[in-house]
C-alpha positions, -999 to 999 in steps of 0.1 A, spaced: 1 0 -1 12 36 -8 19 59 18 10 97 17 21 121 41 -7 149 47 9 181 59 -21 202 70 -31 224 99 -69 228 95 -85 197 109 -114 199 86 -93 198 58 -72 169 73 -103 151 82 -115 156 44 -82 143 29 -87 112 55 -120 101 46 -111 103 10 -78 85 10 -74 60 38 -88 29 23 -66 30 -6 -36 43 13 -15 42 42 -18 80 58 7 95 80 -1 132 94 16 162 102 -1 195 113 27 217 109 56 223 83 83 217 111 65 183 116 61 175 80 98 180 71 103 151 103 79 129 91 88 130 58 125 120 68 110 95 91 85 77 72 95 81 35 62 86 19 59 81 -13 40 113 -18 30 146 1 2 163 3 15 199 12 -6 228 25 14 257 19 2 283 48 13 262 79 22 271 113 62 269 125 73 264 90 52 271 60 47 247 32 74 265 6 100 261 34 90 227 42 91 216 8 126 229 1 138 212 32 124 182 19 139 184 -15 173 196 1 176 163 17 191 135 -1 167 110 15 136 129 7 145 147 -22 129 124 -48 94 122 -29 67 140 -52 52 170 -32 19 183 -42 12 218 -29 -25 224 -20 -33 259 -10 -68 279 -7 -51 313 -11 -42 306 -47 -32 340 -57 -14 347 -92 20 334 -92 13 309 -63 18 280 -85 53 293 -99 63 300 -65 54 266 -51 72 248 -83 104 270 -74 103 259 -37 106 224 -53 70 213 -53 62 189 -81 23 195 -88 -4 219 -77 -39 218 -64 -64 245 -51 -89 243 -22 -116 233 -18 -105 198 -29 -120 186 -60 -121 148 -55 -115 144 -94 -86 164 -94 -70 149 -60 -78 113 -75 -62 121 -111 -31 139 -96 -25 110 -73 -28 86 -102 -1 106 -119 24 102 -94 17 74 -77 3 50 -107 
C-alpha cells in the first residue's frame, strides 16, 4: 500500500483528505511544516500533500527542506492551497513542489493527481 504524508494544519481539511484516502493509502499526518519535514524523513512516504499556509514552517520552506535532503528529495510534493493568488503555483514549483492543487479539494482532481504520481 502506498504511503501519503498529509501536511495540513486545519482539522476539517485533514479529516476530508483522510476520509477520501484512508481506504486506498497508508496515511501519515503532520499538523505543521516542521513536523512535515521530520515525518517525511522518518516515514519516507511515496507522496506528500503539502498545505502552503502552515504554522512554524510554511509549506514553501518545508518543501525546500524536504527537497534539500538526499533521503527525501525524490518524494513528489503536491502543494495544496486555499489562497491561490497569481504566481503561487510558480512560487510553489520554484520551492520544489512537483504539482499544485487548490482548495476546496476537487475529488476528481485529487485522484487524477495521485494516479499521475503514484500510478
